[in-house]
N, C-alpha and C positions, 0 to 999 in steps of 0.2 A: 586539451579538448574536453568540453563539458558534456554531460548528459542533460539535455534540455527537457525538462518535465513541465507540463502544464495541465491544468484541470479546467475544463469548461464548467463554470459555476452552475449554470442552469441544468445541464444534463448530468453533471457529475462524471463525465468521461475523462479518463486519464490518458495522456499521450506522452510518449518518450521519443524525442527526436522526430516529432510530427507523425509518429506511427501510433494508431489507436492501440491501447493495451486492455483496458477494462473499465466498467462503470458500475453503478449501483453500490450496494453495501460493500462488496469486495473492493471496489474502487475507492470508497471512503476510507477503508482500512489502509489500503496502500498509500493514499494521500497523507493520512495521519503519520504513517511511518516515515515517508519521504520528507515531510516537513520537519518532523522531530530530528531526523538524521541531519538535515541541512542546517537547522537553526541551533541544535544542541549537541550535534555529533553523536546522537544515540544510535546504537546498533541493535540492542536487544529489547524485546517487548514481551510482556506476559499476557497470556490469554485473559487473566483476571483484570488487568488494567484496560484492555481493549473492550471487554464485556461491560465494564463500568462506565465507559465514555459515552455520554448521552449524544454527542455530536455524530456518532456513527449510526444512530437510529436502528440498532439491532432489534429485531423482534424478540419477544420474551422467551422464545423457545431456547432452552439451554444448549442444545446441539447445534443451533444455527451458526454460532461463531466458528466452531470447528469445521463445519461444512463450507463456510465462506473462505476460511483460510486454506482449505484443501483446493478449492476452486482457484484461488489466487495463486497458490504455488504452481499448480498445473499450467495456468495461463502464462505465468512468467517463464516456465520451461518451454512452452509451445512457441512463444514469441520472444526469442532472445533479444533483450533490449538493454542489457547491462545492469539489470536489477534482478535479484533473486531473494527468496526466503528459504532459510534453512531451519529445521527444528534443532534446537540446541539443548533440549532437556524437556522434562515434563512440563507442559504448559508454557514453554518459552520458545520464541522465534528470534532469529537473527536476520536482519536486513543486510544484504551484501550489495554494494554498488561498485561497478568497475571504474568509474571516474567521478570527479567532483560534480555536484548537481547545480543546475540553474533552475530555479523554481518560479513558476508564474501561475496566477489564478486569473482566468479570463472570463469575459461575459458572453461567451459563445460567439 
């Protein structure tokens, strides 16, 4: 059984098994991690690499990434969808998924 993940390209909303999870910058961060996990089997990500990724369109405020990651972690706990983020060290996060992913990018 797969975790079906899709992103609505226009709104940036992320859905897991057709349930809305998050959108905006935090959604872009989650999407990046899920795609990297799906295509390259990556599980760990650093704050530094996320901050440097122009596709995430983070504002220039240094604390913004930390705030977005906290929001994302909380949202994933509030809406158990088979995806979690765990802090694994200073400036490092691990993406945990319960089942293999099926990824799709849609046009709303």
